[in-house]
C-alpha positions as CSV (number, residue, x, y, z in Angstrom):
1,M,-18.3,-9.3,-8.1
2,N,-14.9,-8.1,-6.7
3,T,-12.2,-10.3,-8.5
4,G,-9.3,-8.6,-7.1
5,L,-6.2,-7.7,-8.9
6,E,-5.1,-9.6,-11.8
7,L,-1.5,-9.8,-13.6
8,Q,-2.0,-11.7,-16.8
9,D,1.1,-12.4,-18.9
10,V,3.1,-9.6,-17.3
11,S,6.8,-9.3,-18.4
12,L,8.9,-6.6,-17.4
13,S,12.4,-5.8,-19.1
14,V,15.4,-3.1,-19.0
15,G,17.0,-3.1,-22.4
16,S,17.5,-6.5,-23.8
17,R,17.5,-8.3,-20.0
18,Q,13.9,-9.6,-18.8
19,L,13.6,-9.0,-15.2
20,L,10.5,-10.9,-14.6
21,S,7.5,-12.7,-16.1
22,L,4.6,-13.6,-14.0
23,S,0.5,-14.4,-14.1
24,C,-1.4,-14.2,-10.9
25,T,-4.6,-13.4,-8.9
26,I,-4.7,-11.8,-5.9
27,A,-7.9,-12.2,-4.1
28,P,-9.6,-9.2,-1.9
29,G,-8.4,-9.4,1.6
30,E,-5.4,-11.3,0.8
31,V,-1.8,-10.2,0.8
32,M,0.6,-11.8,-1.8
33,T,4.3,-11.6,-1.3
34,V,7.1,-11.1,-4.1
35,M,10.5,-11.7,-2.7
36,G,13.8,-11.4,-4.5
37,A,17.1,-9.9,-4.5
38,S,18.0,-6.4,-5.4
39,G,17.7,-5.9,-9.1
40,T,15.1,-8.7,-9.8
41,G,12.4,-6.3,-10.8
42,K,10.3,-6.2,-7.5
43,S,9.9,-2.1,-7.2
44,T,9.5,-2.2,-10.9
45,L,6.7,-4.6,-10.9
46,L,5.0,-2.4,-8.1
47,A,5.8,0.9,-10.6
48,F,4.0,-0.9,-13.4
49,I,1.0,-2.0,-11.6
50,A,0.7,1.5,-10.1
51,G,0.9,3.1,-13.5
52,F,4.5,5.2,-13.2
53,L,6.9,2.8,-14.7
54,G,10.2,4.5,-15.8
55,D,10.8,5.1,-19.7
56,A,13.8,2.5,-19.4
57,F,11.7,-0.3,-18.8
58,T,9.5,-2.2,-21.3
59,A,6.4,-3.7,-19.9
60,E,4.1,-6.4,-21.6
61,G,0.8,-7.8,-20.1
62,K,-2.8,-6.9,-18.6
63,I,-3.4,-5.5,-15.1
64,S,-7.0,-5.8,-14.2
65,L,-8.6,-4.6,-10.9
66,E,-12.2,-5.8,-10.2
67,G,-12.4,-6.8,-13.8
68,E,-11.3,-3.2,-15.0
69,A,-8.4,-3.2,-17.5
70,L,-5.8,-0.9,-15.7
71,N,-3.2,-0.2,-18.5
72,P,-4.7,2.7,-20.1
73,V,-6.0,4.3,-16.8
74,P,-3.9,7.3,-15.4
75,A,-1.8,6.6,-12.5
76,E,-3.9,9.0,-10.5
77,Q,-7.2,7.4,-11.3
78,R,-6.2,3.4,-10.6
79,R,-7.1,3.8,-6.9
80,I,-4.2,2.1,-5.8
81,G,-2.6,2.8,-2.3
82,L,0.9,2.8,-1.8
83,L,2.8,2.1,1.3
84,F,6.7,2.8,1.4
85,Q,9.6,2.1,3.8
86,D,9.4,5.6,5.1
87,A,5.9,6.9,6.7
88,L,6.2,10.4,4.0
89,L,3.8,12.1,6.1
90,F,3.6,16.1,5.2
91,P,5.8,18.1,7.5
92,H,3.9,21.0,7.1
93,L,0.5,19.5,8.4
94,S,-0.4,18.1,11.7
95,V,-1.2,14.6,12.3
96,A,-5.2,15.3,11.6
97,E,-4.5,17.2,8.3
98,N,-2.3,14.4,7.2
99,L,-5.6,12.2,7.7
100,K,-7.8,14.6,6.2
101,F,-5.6,14.8,3.0
102,G,-6.5,11.0,2.4
103,L,-9.8,11.2,3.7
104,V,-12.4,10.5,1.1
105,R,-15.5,13.1,1.7
106,T,-19.0,12.0,1.3
107,A,-21.6,14.4,-0.1
108,G,-23.1,17.1,2.5
109,E,-20.7,16.3,5.1
110,S,-19.4,18.9,7.7
111,R,-16.3,19.8,8.8
112,K,-17.3,18.8,12.2
113,D,-18.3,15.3,10.7
114,R,-15.1,15.0,9.0
115,D,-13.0,15.9,12.2
116,G,-15.1,13.2,14.1
117,R,-14.0,10.8,11.5
118,V,-10.5,11.6,11.7
119,E,-10.7,11.2,15.6
120,Q,-12.5,7.7,15.2
121,A,-9.4,6.6,12.8
122,L,-6.8,8.1,15.5
123,E,-8.6,6.0,18.1
124,A,-8.6,2.8,16.1
125,I,-5.1,2.8,15.8
126,S,-4.4,3.9,19.6
127,L,-3.6,7.6,18.8
128,G,-6.6,9.5,19.8
129,G,-6.0,13.1,21.0
130,F,-3.0,13.1,18.7
131,G,-4.5,15.2,16.1
132,D,-2.8,18.6,16.8
133,R,0.7,17.0,17.1
134,D,3.6,17.6,14.5
135,P,4.6,14.4,12.7
136,A,8.1,14.9,13.4
137,S,7.3,14.7,17.3
138,L,6.0,11.0,16.7
139,S,8.0,8.0,17.1
140,G,8.7,5.8,13.9
141,G,5.9,3.3,15.0
142,Q,3.4,6.0,15.4
143,Q,4.3,7.4,12.1
144,S,4.0,4.2,10.7
145,R,0.3,3.8,12.1
146,I,-0.7,7.2,10.8
147,S,0.6,6.6,7.2
148,L,-1.5,3.4,7.0
149,M,-4.7,5.1,8.3
150,R,-4.0,7.7,6.0
151,L,-4.0,5.3,3.0
152,L,-6.9,3.3,4.4
153,L,-9.0,6.7,4.6
154,S,-8.3,7.3,0.7
155,E,-10.3,4.1,0.4
156,P,-8.2,2.1,-2.3
157,Q,-9.3,-0.8,-4.4
158,A,-5.9,-2.3,-4.2
159,I,-2.7,-1.6,-1.8
160,L,1.2,-2.1,-2.9
161,L,3.5,-2.6,0.1
162,D,7.1,-1.8,-0.8
163,E,9.2,-3.0,2.1
164,P,7.1,-0.9,4.5
165,F,8.6,-2.5,7.7
166,S,12.2,-2.6,7.0
167,N,13.0,0.7,8.9
168,L,11.3,-0.4,12.2
169,D,13.0,-2.4,15.0
170,M,12.0,-5.9,15.6
171,Q,9.6,-5.4,18.4
172,L,7.8,-2.5,16.1
173,R,8.1,-4.5,13.0
174,G,5.8,-7.4,14.4
175,E,3.2,-4.8,15.6
176,I,3.0,-2.8,12.4
177,R,3.0,-5.9,10.4
178,A,-0.2,-7.2,12.3
179,L,-1.9,-3.7,11.9
180,T,-1.2,-3.4,8.4
181,F,-2.2,-7.1,7.4
182,D,-5.5,-7.1,9.7
183,S,-6.5,-3.7,8.3
184,I,-6.2,-5.0,4.9
185,R,-8.1,-8.4,5.5
186,A,-10.6,-6.5,7.4
187,A,-11.3,-3.9,4.3
188,N,-11.1,-6.7,2.0
189,I,-8.8,-5.3,-0.3
190,P,-6.3,-7.1,-2.3
191,A,-2.5,-6.2,-1.6
192,L,1.0,-7.1,-2.9
193,L,4.0,-7.1,-0.7
194,V,7.7,-6.6,-1.7
195,T,10.1,-7.7,0.8
196,H,13.5,-9.4,1.7
197,D,12.1,-10.9,4.7
198,L,10.9,-14.2,5.0
199,A,9.0,-13.3,8.4
200,D,7.3,-10.8,6.6
201,A,6.1,-13.0,3.9
202,Q,4.9,-15.6,6.5
203,A,3.0,-13.2,8.4
204,A,1.2,-11.9,5.3
205,G,-0.5,-15.4,5.0
206,G,-0.9,-15.3,1.1
207,K,1.0,-16.9,-1.8
208,I,4.7,-16.2,-2.1
209,L,6.3,-15.6,-5.3
210,A,10.4,-15.9,-5.3
211,L,12.0,-14.2,-7.9
């Protein structure tokens, strides 16, 4: 049974100052939002869940994903996807090559099969035929779509969203936000969103935790 992402008695501190303390469960397909001012520990919480918390911080509590304890698991083996403010596409790779970087390959799959899956992925985000393009030639919204699709092709078991819409203008923000949340729900993946924007939290549709 997929129990989603669970945080049990999680406490994060820097020096003698406690940043946050919480327990919650994020169900598959749910986007839970954590809101708060800078310095309240939002991004620190994401770092703890992902497995790359800095040495300056102290953490207590248990993280579980699909019933498996993640605390002892190295970051690269946690199967957690991250989406940031910037698209972070590889500038030396084409759009298709960026997607292939995230693509989980299946046994016996040919190069032609992989190329076909990448083109299907591009068509799903209305960028069919863009595979040979240089990422630098894309608009901000197009780059965001490619970044999201690369993440989904890696088949994560949970997703962490660190203010991923903050660099987009208002028109694009609504479009990319809807695409992101719809994709997460369709894939039935638990997700945790960090944002300053109440509209982002309301669009996510899940629980909202204010720090």
